[in-house]
N, C-alpha and C positions, 0 to 999 in steps of 0.2 A: 726254399727260399718259397710261403704259402702262393694259390694262384690269388692276385689280385683284379677285381672289377668294376669296385666302388668305390664313391669319395665321399663321405659322408658331416658335415659340414655340423658344427652344433655351440651353442654355448652353454658355459659355466653355472650359467640364472644364478647369477652373483649381480648385485647393482653397480650400477654404470658408476663407472671413475676409482671401484673399488678394488685392488692386485688382491688375485689372489693363486697362490706357487703350485707348484705339482706335486710338491708335497704333499699340501693341504689336499686338493684335488683329489692323490691315492687315498689318503687319512679316513674319508668321505666313501673312498669307492671299497676299502677293503673293510670299513666297518659297516657296509648292507653284505659279508661275506665274499667278495670278487676277490682273487685273487693278485690282483697289482691294481696300481689308475687304466679304466677304462678304454680311453684317447691315445691312439698312438703318438699325436703331437700336440700341444699347449701353448696356442699364441698371446702373450701379454701384452698387456695397455701399450706399453712402447715400442711392440711389434717384434721383440721377440721370439723367436721358435723354438720351445720346450718339450724335452722329448720327451715322450712318457710309454708308456709301453715299447717293446719294439716288436717294429716291423715284420718279425713275422713268425709272431706272437699272434690268434687272435683276439680281436678286441674283443670288451664291453660296450656297447656304445647304443646300440638299437638291436630290442627285442627278436630273436628270428631275421637279423641282417648283417648278426657280427662276420661273420667267416665271407672271406672272398671281400671285405670293405677293408677301408679305411679309417680313423674315426679320428677330426681337427677337432678344435674347441677354441675359438675364444674365451674369453678373461671377459664377460658381461653380460649383456641378452635381457634385462631386467632395468625397468628405471629407478632414478630417485629414493621413487615411496616403497620400493624392495617387493614388489609387485607384480606392478605390469610389463610384461612381456616389450620389447625396446630393440631395434636393433641401434644401442652403445660402440659400436665398432669406432674404432679410433682411428685417422687417416693412417697412422700408422700401421694399426692389426688389419686395415684392406688391402695395406700395399704387402702387405706377409702375408697375407692369406690367399694371396692372387699367384705371387710370384712361389709359393709351397706348392700349389696344387698343379702348377704347371707343370711344376719339375717334378710331381708325381707324377701327372701322365705322361711325363714323357718318357719316367725312369718304367713305368709298367703301362706300355702301348696294350694290353690287354685288360684296361681301363675305359668302360663305353657309359657312366651314370657317372652325373656330379650328384648329389641333392642337398635337402637338411634334411636334418631327423624326424619335421615338422612330413616329410612325403612318405613317410612308412608309416605300417601301421601306428597308432598312442599305444606306449605300454600298459596292460593290463594289470590288474592283481588275480590273483587264483583264480576267480569267481567269472572271469569277463569281464568285470566293472571297472570302470578306469579310475585309477587311485587319485588319491591328491596334487599327486605330480602332473592335473593336468593341464598344464604348463606347458609342458610339452609336447604340445598341438603347435607350438607356439614355436620353439625352437628351428633352426639359432636366429628368429625373429627378422630373418628375411629372405628374398626366395632365393635360394643357391641355386636352381639349375639355368632359370633363365643367363642371372650372372657370369657363371662358368660356363653359358655353352658354347662357348667358343674358345673355348680352351681342344676340347674335344672334335669344333670343325674341320680347326688346326692341324691334329693330331692325327686328324682323316684322311 
């Protein structure tokens, strides 16, 4: 197993209430030239946790921060208008995200950081300019660090 020190939360940037399968996300990511889905786990609207990329493989979910991290995405993150970032997590998703994150912290005692995608440098294109995907600065549309800090304190 590769060394893991960080869990990074994401959203699929899909409108509130619209389900998206792992296979659909895998298709989006492979069309961008990636070898597989970028996330290690995807949390569906009903709280079902779906496996994505195998944990022993480096993910493709935060440019410059994939090595040593696990990527978890929940389905949603955009208001029904399809444009506005919003914490759209259902109660079942919140519960599943907390359980999955806690289980991973227990499994990998080397984890010292739990954060959201927005807590890292925004994705940029080759000339350093922010791309049309500027909404990534909001992903996962909630503050993951303070929400999950108790898990790191509990593990310490």
